[in-house]
Kinemage of the C-alpha trace (Angstrom):
@kinemage 1
@onewidth
@group {chain A} dominant
@subgroup {mainchain}
@vectorlist {calphas} color= white
{ca met a 1} P -33.291 -26.516 18.756
{ca gln a 2} L -32.557 -24.824 15.445
{ca asp a 3} L -29.509 -22.523 15.373
{ca pro a 4} L -30.617 -19.332 13.537
{ca phe a 5} L -26.973 -18.246 13.074
{ca ala a 6} L -25.929 -21.481 11.375
{ca ser a 7} L -28.289 -21.033 8.407
{ca lys a 8} L -27.347 -17.377 8.041
{ca arg a 9} L -23.631 -18.188 7.949
{ca glu a 10} L -24.214 -20.739 5.206
{ca glu a 11} L -25.176 -17.846 2.893
{ca phe a 12} L -21.625 -16.475 3.022
{ca asp a 13} L -19.111 -17.592 0.424
{ca val a 14} L -16.022 -18.100 2.558
{ca his a 15} L -12.582 -18.311 0.888
{ca ser a 16} L -9.837 -20.170 2.756
{ca ala a 17} L -6.617 -18.558 4.005
{ca gln a 18} L -3.664 -18.529 1.577
{ca lys a 19} L 0.086 -18.048 1.606
{ca ile a 20} L 2.048 -16.466 -1.278
{ca lys a 21} L 5.771 -15.744 -1.480
{ca gly a 22} L 7.362 -12.640 -2.925
{ca thr a 23} L 10.572 -10.640 -3.110
{ca val a 24} L 11.592 -7.092 -2.128
{ca ala a 25} L 12.420 -5.331 -5.418
{ca gly a 26} L 12.908 -1.832 -4.045
{ca leu a 27} L 13.118 0.187 -0.802
{ca phe a 28} L 12.452 3.904 -0.524
{ca lys a 29} L 12.258 6.660 2.102
{ca ala a 30} L 10.778 10.174 2.109
{ca gln a 31} L 13.422 12.107 3.993
{ca gly a 32} L 12.155 15.663 3.528
{ca lys a 33} L 8.918 17.540 3.994
{ca asp a 34} L 7.414 15.893 0.944
{ca phe a 35} L 5.946 12.467 0.160
{ca ile a 36} L 8.415 11.927 -2.733
{ca thr a 37} L 10.852 9.126 -1.805
{ca ala a 38} L 14.445 8.119 -2.633
{ca ala a 39} L 15.946 4.656 -2.966
{ca val a 40} L 17.787 3.097 -0.008
{ca asp a 41} L 19.479 -0.295 0.462
{ca glu a 42} L 17.682 -1.161 3.682
{ca leu a 43} L 14.679 0.141 5.600
{ca pro a 44} L 14.788 0.178 9.427
{ca leu a 45} L 11.251 0.076 10.873
{ca thr a 46} L 9.891 0.881 14.312
{ca phe a 47} L 6.333 0.726 15.660
{ca glu a 48} L 5.971 4.274 14.261
{ca gly a 49} L 7.035 3.270 10.733
{ca ile a 50} L 10.204 4.545 9.050
{ca pro a 51} L 12.145 6.873 11.368
{ca gly a 52} L 12.329 10.361 9.850
{ca asp a 53} L 9.981 9.507 6.967
{ca phe a 54} L 7.237 11.885 5.834
{ca his a 55} L 4.551 9.395 6.959
{ca ala a 56} L 6.179 8.213 10.192
{ca gly a 57} L 4.249 8.315 13.427
{ca ala a 58} L 1.873 6.371 15.639
{ca thr a 59} L -0.796 8.964 14.832
{ca arg a 60} L -1.582 11.314 11.953
{ca lys a 61} L -3.986 14.136 11.119
{ca ser a 62} L -7.103 13.279 9.179
{ca gly a 63} L -7.552 14.651 5.660
{ca gly a 64} L -9.777 14.309 2.645
{ca arg a 65} L -9.784 10.520 2.913
{ca glu a 66} L -11.647 10.747 6.245
{ca pro a 67} L -14.607 13.076 5.600
{ca trp a 68} L -16.351 11.779 8.732
{ca tyr a 69} L -13.852 13.778 10.855
{ca pro a 70} L -13.079 17.510 10.834
{ca arg a 71} L -9.906 17.930 8.803
{ca gly a 72} L -6.849 17.787 11.084
{ca thr a 73} L -8.355 15.468 13.690
{ca leu a 74} L -5.670 13.315 15.334
{ca ile a 75} L -6.233 9.648 14.469
{ca arg a 76} L -4.310 6.354 14.412
{ca asn a 77} L -1.729 6.205 11.591
{ca glu a 78} L -2.590 3.174 9.525
{ca arg a 79} L -0.755 4.662 6.531
{ca gln a 80} L 2.847 4.342 7.769
{ca leu a 81} L 3.989 2.517 4.618
{ca ser a 82} L 3.129 2.669 0.935
{ca leu a 83} L 3.515 -0.684 -0.881
{ca leu a 84} L 3.683 -0.992 -4.663
{ca ala a 85} L 4.107 -3.723 -7.259
{ca pro a 86} L 6.327 -3.530 -10.432
{ca asp a 87} L 3.777 -5.046 -12.811
{ca glu a 88} L 1.039 -2.686 -11.626
{ca leu a 89} L 3.310 0.356 -12.136
{ca arg a 90} L 4.032 -0.852 -15.676
{ca thr a 91} L 0.317 -1.111 -16.352
{ca ile a 92} L -0.265 2.423 -15.085
{ca ala a 93} L 2.578 3.700 -17.298
{ca arg a 94} L 1.131 1.976 -20.346
{ca arg a 95} L -2.332 3.451 -19.662
{ca leu a 96} L -0.807 6.908 -19.261
{ca asp a 97} L 1.312 6.396 -22.398
{ca val a 98} L 4.618 7.167 -20.635
{ca pro a 99} L 7.846 5.075 -20.539
{ca glu a 100} L 7.637 4.401 -16.797
{ca val a 101} L 6.151 5.317 -13.450
{ca arg a 102} L 8.733 5.109 -10.660
{ca pro a 103} L 7.823 4.255 -7.073
{ca glu a 104} L 9.658 7.373 -5.854
{ca trp a 105} L 7.381 9.716 -7.794
{ca ile a 106} L 4.253 8.536 -5.943
{ca gly a 107} L 5.772 8.085 -2.498
{ca gly a 108} L 6.353 4.333 -2.519
{ca asn a 109} L 8.294 2.772 0.365
{ca leu a 110} L 8.366 -0.885 -0.649
{ca leu a 111} L 8.315 -2.304 -4.173
{ca leu a 112} L 7.197 -5.922 -3.790
{ca asp a 113} L 7.388 -8.451 -6.613
{ca gly a 114} L 5.842 -11.872 -7.070
{ca ile a 115} L 2.159 -11.422 -6.184
{ca asp a 116} L -0.412 -11.094 -8.960
{ca cys a 117} L -3.049 -8.395 -8.507
{ca phe a 118} L -1.107 -7.067 -5.522
{ca thr a 119} L -3.420 -4.121 -4.834
{ca met a 120} L -6.314 -6.559 -4.410
{ca leu a 121} L -4.790 -8.189 -1.315
{ca pro a 122} L -7.395 -7.800 1.421
{ca pro a 123} L -7.100 -5.885 4.703
{ca arg a 124} L -5.590 -7.894 7.590
{ca thr a 125} L -3.110 -9.618 5.243
{ca leu a 126} L 0.227 -10.042 7.016
{ca leu a 127} L 3.606 -9.786 5.265
{ca phe a 128} L 6.322 -11.810 7.012
{ca phe a 129} L 9.841 -10.766 5.890
{ca glu a 130} L 12.857 -13.117 6.160
{ca gly a 131} L 14.710 -10.651 8.391
{ca gly a 132} L 11.935 -10.772 11.012
{ca val a 133} L 9.751 -7.752 10.149
{ca thr a 134} L 5.972 -8.144 9.999
{ca ile a 135} L 3.781 -5.612 8.229
{ca lys a 136} L -0.025 -5.583 8.377
{ca ile a 137} L -2.036 -4.307 5.415
{ca asp a 138} L -4.748 -1.810 6.151
{ca gly a 139} L -6.159 -1.599 2.641
{ca asp a 140} L -5.762 -0.217 -0.866
{ca asn a 141} L -4.261 3.202 -1.494
{ca gly a 142} L -6.682 5.225 -3.580
{ca pro a 143} L -4.957 7.193 -6.398
{ca cys a 144} L -5.073 10.954 -6.056
{ca arg a 145} L -4.303 14.099 -8.092
{ca leu a 146} L -1.227 14.823 -5.931
{ca ser a 147} L 0.493 11.655 -7.180
{ca gly a 148} L -0.734 12.360 -10.700
{ca arg a 149} L 0.809 15.816 -10.548
{ca ser a 150} L 4.122 14.345 -9.402
{ca ile a 151} L 4.168 12.000 -12.386
{ca ser a 152} L 3.174 14.774 -14.830
{ca gln a 153} L 6.138 16.845 -13.689
{ca gln a 154} L 8.470 14.176 -15.038
{ca phe a 155} L 7.100 14.508 -18.578
{ca glu a 156} L 7.083 17.903 -20.233
{ca gly a 157} L 3.786 18.841 -21.798
{ca arg a 158} L 1.818 16.070 -20.071
{ca gln a 159} L -0.320 18.078 -17.630
{ca asp a 160} L -3.162 15.713 -18.506
{ca ile a 161} L -1.585 13.043 -16.304
{ca glu a 162} L -2.571 14.900 -13.110
{ca asn a 163} L -6.270 14.189 -13.683
{ca asn a 164} L -5.942 10.928 -15.637
{ca phe a 165} L -3.881 9.139 -12.994
{ca ser a 166} L -6.789 8.835 -10.565
{ca arg a 167} L -8.818 7.090 -13.292
{ca val a 168} L -6.201 4.736 -14.794
{ca ala a 169} L -4.585 3.728 -11.486
{ca gln a 170} L -7.762 2.430 -9.805
{ca gln a 171} L -6.985 -0.888 -8.042
{ca leu a 172} L -3.351 -0.592 -9.194
{ca arg a 173} L -2.037 2.113 -6.815
{ca gly a 174} L -0.827 -0.388 -4.195
{ca leu a 175} L -1.566 -0.701 -0.489
{ca val a 176} L -1.036 1.126 2.775
{ca ala a 177} L 0.181 -0.742 5.811
{ca trp a 178} L 1.591 -0.377 9.320
{ca val a 179} L 4.378 -2.059 11.283
{ca glu a 180} L 3.214 -4.947 13.478
{ca lys a 181} L 6.729 -6.255 14.301
{ca pro a 182} L 9.709 -3.896 13.820
{ca gly a 183} L 13.143 -4.628 12.425
{ca thr a 184} L 15.031 -3.985 9.191
{ca ile a 185} L 14.044 -4.945 5.631
{ca lys a 186} L 16.835 -5.332 3.063
{ca met a 187} L 16.901 -5.300 -0.743
{ca gly a 188} L 16.247 -8.691 -2.334
{ca glu a 189} L 14.751 -10.129 0.857
{ca gly a 190} L 12.014 -12.683 0.545
{ca phe a 191} L 8.665 -12.406 2.268
{ca glu a 192} L 5.482 -14.420 2.659
{ca ala a 193} L 2.010 -12.897 2.405
{ca arg a 194} L -0.469 -14.662 4.666
{ca ile a 195} L -3.963 -13.845 3.437
{ca pro a 196} L -6.758 -14.358 5.992
{ca pro a 197} L -10.048 -16.165 5.229
{ca gln a 198} L -12.303 -13.834 3.235
{ca trp a 199} L -16.000 -13.291 2.745
{ca ile a 200} L -18.409 -10.568 1.691
{ca tyr a 201} L -20.635 -9.479 4.555
{ca arg a 202} L -24.331 -9.261 3.769
{ca ala a 203} L -26.723 -7.969 6.484
């Protein structure tokens, strides 16, 4: 008997799982009532994220990124951590014509080096850190005017950055993630990204 699902699955272009190693190049925490972060030497993590951080919590209130809910609806917090890459920040800075864009200015928690096209890592990718922490990627972090405004405040007379950031930082703004296995991440620590098999779903 013919299996109707077998022929349908053959239409999908499936990419095998991969493993890529990287290094922790920076750690940051938002300790006040603002998303702006400050550098730290190590980052203790619980199942709720970074204790005391602006984005900590098992749940969060929905906002403009979730138009399918009334604003302020309590939902699962899949945005506990903001992950960035040094080469992508340099590209954003070059496109904005500024000397640099620091992770702190746009609320970064982890600056991770060694993975090309970091923001393109797919959802469900797991990051295994040498110290025992595991982080699970939810997806890319869409650039917004709030981060653009924060950058513009660092450069006098560059109010244009507030609007331009959302355009030039597409697919370079990093990833959001949540803690799957808690512990402490330290500066210079190695990690391994385990990328799951990937395919594009077509109905």
